[in-house]
C-alpha positions as a Markdown table, in Angstrom:
| # | Residue | x | y | z |
|---|---|---|---|---|
| 1 | Asp | 101.0 | -238.0 | -10.2 |
| 2 | Leu | 101.9 | -237.7 | -6.5 |
| 3 | Leu | 98.8 | -239.8 | -5.5 |
| 4 | Leu | 99.5 | -242.4 | -8.2 |
| 5 | Ser | 103.1 | -242.8 | -7.1 |
| 6 | Asn | 102.2 | -243.0 | -3.4 |
| 7 | Ser | 104.5 | -240.0 | -2.8 |
| 8 | Cys | 102.0 | -238.0 | -0.7 |
| 9 | Ile | 99.4 | -238.5 | 2.0 |
| 10 | Pro | 96.3 | -236.3 | 1.4 |
| 11 | Phe | 94.7 | -234.7 | 4.4 |
| 12 | Leu | 91.2 | -236.2 | 4.5 |
| 13 | Gly | 90.0 | -234.5 | 7.7 |
| 14 | Ser | 88.3 | -231.6 | 5.9 |
| 15 | Thr | 85.8 | -232.1 | 3.1 |
| 16 | Glu | 83.9 | -228.9 | 4.0 |
| 17 | Gly | 86.1 | -226.6 | 1.9 |
| 18 | Leu | 87.4 | -224.7 | 4.8 |
| 19 | Asp | 89.7 | -222.3 | 2.9 |
| 20 | Phe | 93.0 | -223.0 | 4.5 |
| 21 | Arg | 94.9 | -219.7 | 5.1 |
| 22 | Thr | 98.0 | -220.2 | 7.3 |
| 23 | Leu | 100.4 | -223.0 | 8.4 |
| 24 | Leu | 102.8 | -223.5 | 11.3 |
| 25 | Leu | 105.2 | -226.3 | 11.1 |
| 26 | Asp | 106.6 | -227.7 | 14.4 |
| 27 | Glu | 109.3 | -230.1 | 13.2 |
| 28 | Glu | 110.6 | -230.7 | 16.7 |
| 29 | Arg | 107.3 | -232.3 | 17.8 |
| 30 | Gly | 106.3 | -233.6 | 14.4 |
| 31 | Arg | 103.1 | -231.7 | 13.9 |
| 32 | Leu | 101.5 | -229.1 | 11.7 |
| 33 | Leu | 99.0 | -226.5 | 12.6 |
| 34 | Ile | 96.6 | -225.2 | 9.9 |
| 35 | Gly | 94.5 | -222.2 | 10.2 |
| 36 | Ala | 91.3 | -222.3 | 8.1 |
| 37 | Lys | 87.8 | -220.8 | 8.0 |
| 38 | Asp | 86.4 | -221.1 | 11.5 |
| 39 | His | 88.8 | -223.9 | 12.4 |
| 40 | Ile | 92.3 | -224.7 | 13.6 |
| 41 | Phe | 93.7 | -228.2 | 12.9 |
| 42 | Leu | 96.6 | -229.9 | 14.6 |
| 43 | Leu | 98.0 | -232.7 | 12.4 |
| 44 | Asn | 100.7 | -235.4 | 13.0 |
| 45 | Leu | 103.4 | -235.1 | 10.3 |
| 46 | Val | 103.9 | -238.9 | 10.1 |
| 47 | Asp | 100.3 | -239.5 | 9.3 |
| 48 | Leu | 98.2 | -236.4 | 8.6 |
| 49 | Asn | 94.9 | -238.3 | 9.1 |
| 50 | Arg | 95.8 | -240.0 | 12.5 |
| 51 | Asn | 94.6 | -238.3 | 15.7 |
| 52 | Val | 93.6 | -235.1 | 14.0 |
| 53 | Lys | 92.7 | -232.5 | 16.5 |
| 54 | Lys | 90.3 | -229.7 | 15.5 |
| 55 | Ile | 89.2 | -226.5 | 17.2 |
| 56 | Tyr | 86.0 | -224.9 | 16.0 |
| 57 | Trp | 86.4 | -221.1 | 16.5 |
| 58 | Pro | 83.6 | -219.2 | 14.6 |
| 59 | Ala | 83.0 | -215.5 | 14.8 |
| 60 | Ala | 80.4 | -214.4 | 17.3 |
| 61 | Lys | 76.8 | -214.5 | 15.9 |
| 62 | Glu | 76.3 | -210.8 | 16.4 |
| 63 | Lys | 79.5 | -210.0 | 14.5 |
| 64 | Leu | 78.3 | -212.3 | 11.6 |
| 65 | Glu | 75.0 | -210.3 | 11.5 |
| 66 | Ile | 76.8 | -207.0 | 11.4 |
| 67 | Cys | 79.0 | -208.3 | 8.7 |
| 68 | Lys | 76.0 | -209.3 | 6.6 |
| 69 | Leu | 74.3 | -206.0 | 7.2 |
| 70 | Ala | 77.4 | -204.3 | 5.9 |
| 71 | Gly | 76.8 | -206.0 | 2.5 |
| 72 | Lys | 79.5 | -208.6 | 2.8 |
| 73 | Asp | 79.0 | -212.1 | 1.5 |
| 74 | Ala | 77.8 | -214.4 | 4.3 |
| 75 | His | 79.7 | -217.5 | 2.9 |
| 76 | Thr | 83.0 | -216.1 | 1.7 |
| 77 | Glu | 83.6 | -213.0 | 3.9 |
| 78 | Cys | 81.6 | -213.3 | 7.2 |
| 79 | Ala | 83.6 | -215.9 | 9.1 |
| 80 | Asn | 86.6 | -216.2 | 11.4 |
| 81 | Phe | 89.4 | -216.8 | 8.9 |
| 82 | Ile | 92.5 | -217.8 | 10.9 |
| 83 | Arg | 95.4 | -215.6 | 9.7 |
| 84 | Val | 98.0 | -215.8 | 12.4 |
| 85 | Leu | 99.6 | -219.0 | 14.0 |
| 86 | Gln | 102.7 | -217.9 | 15.9 |
| 87 | Pro | 104.7 | -219.9 | 18.5 |
| 88 | Tyr | 104.5 | -218.1 | 21.8 |
| 89 | Asn | 106.5 | -220.5 | 24.0 |
| 90 | Arg | 107.0 | -224.3 | 24.3 |
| 91 | Thr | 103.4 | -224.9 | 25.3 |
| 92 | His | 101.3 | -222.2 | 23.6 |
| 93 | Val | 100.6 | -220.8 | 20.1 |
| 94 | Tyr | 99.3 | -217.3 | 19.6 |
| 95 | Val | 96.3 | -217.3 | 17.2 |
| 96 | Cys | 94.4 | -214.5 | 15.5 |
| 97 | Gly | 91.4 | -214.6 | 13.2 |
| 98 | Thr | 89.4 | -212.1 | 11.3 |
| 99 | Gly | 86.3 | -212.5 | 13.4 |
| 100 | Ala | 83.9 | -211.4 | 10.6 |
| 101 | Phe | 85.8 | -208.0 | 10.3 |
| 102 | His | 86.1 | -207.8 | 14.1 |
| 103 | Pro | 89.6 | -209.4 | 14.7 |
| 104 | Leu | 90.2 | -211.6 | 17.7 |
| 105 | Cys | 93.2 | -213.3 | 19.1 |
| 106 | Gly | 94.0 | -215.9 | 21.8 |
| 107 | Tyr | 96.4 | -218.6 | 22.9 |
| 108 | Ile | 96.1 | -222.3 | 22.3 |
| 109 | Glu | 97.7 | -224.7 | 24.8 |
| 110 | Leu | 99.2 | -227.5 | 22.8 |
| 111 | Gly | 99.7 | -229.8 | 25.7 |
């Protein structure tokens, strides 16, 4: 119904089924950060599909292999699922992912 009434703008930037996990809304700057499987997206709130910025952040290959050897599913469990998007200061966001059961965190400069 929303699509038919032109009441929404679907995000077309990801057709890969990336399993979106976490969101961070930055109303002041008009943008939305989305944490997904192996990716972080930065979207413009006015037009979600304009100037989409994407960071590819997979788990290390050796961590993926350890995950698979532990009996985990390679497609649904052995990835870097982004779980934390937290404002750190005016220019950076603190980000954490599962890292294929070896968590890792870092900072993203939004610039």
